[in-house]
C-alpha positions in Angstrom: 0.0 0.0 0.0 1.9 3.0 -1.3 -0.3 6.1 -1.7 0.3 8.2 -4.9 2.7 11.0 -4.3 1.0 14.4 -4.0 -2.2 13.0 -2.6 -3.0 13.5 1.1 -2.4 10.6 3.5 -3.4 10.2 7.1 -2.4 8.2 10.2 -5.3 7.7 12.5 -4.1 7.2 16.0 -6.0 5.7 18.9 -4.8 7.3 22.2 -5.6 5.0 25.2 -3.2 2.1 25.2 -1.6 3.3 22.0 0.0 6.7 22.8 -0.8 6.9 26.5 -0.4 4.2 29.1 -4.0 4.4 30.3 -5.7 1.1 29.7 -4.8 -0.5 33.0 -6.1 2.7 34.8 -9.4 2.2 33.0 -9.4 -1.5 34.1 -8.8 -0.4 37.7 -11.5 2.2 37.5 -14.1 -0.2 36.1 -13.1 -2.8 38.7 -13.7 -0.3 41.5 -17.0 0.7 39.9 -18.2 -2.9 39.8 -17.0 -3.6 43.3 -18.9 -0.6 44.6 -22.0 -2.0 43.0 -21.3 -5.5 44.5 -20.8 -7.0 41.0 -18.0 -9.5 40.5 -16.3 -9.0 37.1 -12.8 -10.5 36.7 -10.2 -8.0 35.6 -9.2 -10.2 32.6 -12.7 -9.8 31.2 -12.6 -6.0 31.7 -9.3 -5.9 29.9 -10.7 -7.7 26.9 -13.5 -5.2 26.6 -11.4 -2.1 27.0 -11.4 0.1 23.9 -15.0 -0.6 23.0 -17.7 2.0 23.4 -18.8 2.1 27.1 -22.3 0.8 26.2 -20.7 -2.1 24.3 -18.3 -2.7 27.2 -21.1 -2.9 29.7 -23.2 -5.1 27.4 -20.3 -7.5 27.4 -19.6 -7.5 31.1 -23.0 -6.9 32.9 -25.6 -7.4 30.2 -27.9 -9.1 32.8 -28.1 -5.8 34.8 -30.8 -3.2 34.4 -30.0 0.1 32.6 -30.0 2.0 35.9 -27.1 -0.2 37.2 -25.2 0.2 33.9 -25.6 4.0 34.1 -24.4 4.0 37.7 -21.4 1.8 36.7 -20.5 4.3 33.9 -20.7 7.3 36.3 -18.6 5.5 38.9 -16.0 4.6 36.3 -15.8 8.3 35.4 -15.3 9.2 39.1 -12.7 6.6 39.8 -10.8 7.2 36.6 -10.7 11.0 37.3 -8.9 10.2 40.5 -6.4 8.0 38.6 -5.7 10.5 35.9 -2.5 11.9 37.5 -0.9 8.6 36.8 -1.3 8.9 33.0 2.0 8.7 31.1 2.8 9.0 27.4 4.5 5.9 26.0 8.1 6.4 25.1 8.4 7.1 21.4 4.9 8.4 21.0 5.8 12.1 20.5 8.8 11.2 18.3 6.5 9.0 16.1 3.9 11.8 15.7 6.5 14.4 14.9 8.1 12.2 12.3 5.0 11.4 10.4 3.8 15.0 10.6 7.2 16.2 9.1 6.7 13.7 6.3 3.5 15.6 5.4 1.1 12.9 6.6 -2.0 14.2 8.4 -2.0 13.1 12.0 -5.5 12.4 13.4 -6.3 11.4 17.0 -9.1 9.0 16.3 -10.4 8.3 19.8 -13.8 7.6 21.2 -12.8 9.0 24.6 -15.3 11.5 26.1 -14.3 15.1 26.0 -13.1 15.4 29.7 -10.8 12.4 29.2 -9.6 13.6 25.9 -8.5 17.0 27.4 -6.4 15.1 30.0 -4.9 12.9 27.3 -4.0 15.8 25.1 -2.4 17.6 28.0 -0.2 14.5 28.8 0.7 14.0 25.1 1.6 17.7 24.4 1.6 17.2 20.6 -1.3 19.5 19.5 0.9 21.4 17.1 1.4 18.3 15.0 -2.3 17.2 15.0 -4.4 17.8 12.0 -7.7 16.7 13.5 -9.3 15.0 16.5 -12.4 13.0 17.2 -14.1 12.2 20.4 -17.2 10.4 21.7 -19.2 13.5 21.1 -18.8 13.1 17.4 -20.8 9.9 17.1 -23.8 8.1 18.5 -21.9 4.8 18.6 -18.1 4.4 19.1 -15.8 1.4 18.5 -16.3 -1.3 17.3 -18.7 0.6 15.0 -16.9 2.5 12.2 -18.4 5.9 12.8 -15.3 7.3 14.6 -13.1 6.3 11.8 -15.4 7.7 9.2 -15.6 11.0 11.0 -11.8 11.1 11.3 -11.5 10.6 7.5 -14.0 13.3 6.9 -12.2 15.7 9.2 -8.8 15.2 7.6 -10.2 15.0 4.0 -8.4 11.7 3.2 -9.8 8.6 1.5 -9.9 5.3 3.4 -7.3 3.7 1.1 -4.9 6.5 1.8 -5.1 6.2 5.6 -3.8 3.7 8.2 -5.1 3.2 11.7 -2.7 2.5 14.6 -4.4 1.0 17.7 -4.0 -1.5 20.5 -7.4 -3.2 20.7 -9.4 -5.5 18.6 -12.1 -2.8 18.6 -9.7 -0.4 16.8 -9.0 -3.1 14.2 -12.7 -4.0 13.7 -13.9 -0.4 13.5 -11.1 0.6 11.0 -11.8 -2.5 8.9 -15.5 -1.7 8.6 -14.5 1.8 7.4 -12.1 0.3 4.8 -8.9 1.4 6.7 -6.0 -1.0 7.4 -4.7 -1.2 10.9 -1.3 -1.6 12.5 -1.8 -3.2 16.0 0.2 -2.6 19.1 0.6 -4.9 22.1 0.9 -2.0 24.6 -2.7 -2.0 25.5 -2.6 -5.6 26.8 -4.3 -7.4 23.8 -2.3 -10.3 22.4 -0.7 -10.5 19.0 -2.9 -13.4 17.9 -6.1 -11.6 18.9 -5.1 -8.5 16.9 -4.2 -10.5 13.8 -7.4 -12.5 13.9 -9.4 -9.2 14.2 -7.7 -8.2 10.9 -4.6 -6.2 11.8 -2.1 -6.0 8.9 0.9 -6.0 11.2 1.6 -6.0 15.0 4.4 -4.3 16.9 5.3 -4.2 20.6 4.5 -0.5 21.2 4.7 2.9 19.4 8.5 3.1 19.8 8.8 -0.3 18.1 6.6 0.9 15.3 8.5 4.1 15.0 11.8 2.3 14.6 10.4 -0.1 12.0 8.5 2.6 10.0 11.1 5.3 10.1 8.4 8.0 9.9 6.4 6.1 7.2 3.8 3.6 8.4 2.7 3.0 4.9 6.0 1.3 4.2 5.0 -1.3 6.8 1.8 -2.1 4.9 3.6 -2.1 1.5 6.2 -4.6 2.8 3.5 -6.9 4.1 1.6 -6.8 0.9 4.8 -7.6 -1.1 5.4 -10.6 1.1 2.1 -12.1 -0.2 2.6 -11.4 -3.9 
C-alpha cells in the first residue's frame, strides 16, 4: 500500500493504550465501579472489553443488569478514573513518532472515542497538539468502536480517503472499526491485547509498542503495509 505522491495521506491514532499508558487505569476504575455495585467482574474480562464503546463494554460485562445499574457503573467509572488521571503517562516514542509522520507531510488524526473530559487530559499529557491535523471524540458519534463511525468522522475531518489512511491502535475494537471503514490497521501490544487476537481481528501488522513501530516505520507507516503486501505477492 503506497499512496500516490501528491495525494494527502493520514495516520489515524487511537490514544488510550496506543499513545498513552492508560488502559490499565481504565481497568482499575471499572473494577472499582463494579465492586462498589457489588458486582464481580474479573479484571481479565474487563481488559478484553477495554477500547470498546462504554455501552458495548457494559453489554459484554454486565448485560444481565438493568440500565440503571449500567448507568451507575458508567458514572462510577468516570469518578474513579478521574482520581487515577494523575498517573497517566505518554508511552516512550509516541511524541517522536507523531513528529516524524507530521514532518513527512502525513496528516495526524487522533481517532479516539474518549469522552471530552478524558480527551482533554490525554491531550495535556501528550503535548503534541501542534502536530495534530484533526481530533475525534465520543461527542462526534452516537456509537463508538467497534462501529466504524469514529473512523469515518476522522477521515472526513482530515479529508483523506480510506485507502490513503492507516489506523494505529491497540485493541481488537480499533481493528474492527477501522476494517469496517475500509482502513487497514497496525496493531500494538501496549494495551494488553495479544498478537494473535489483533491479527485474527484483521490487523495487517503488529508491533510491541509505538516506539517499536517508530523504529520499523522510520516515519512512514505506509512502508509497513507495503512490505507486508509484497510478502504475499
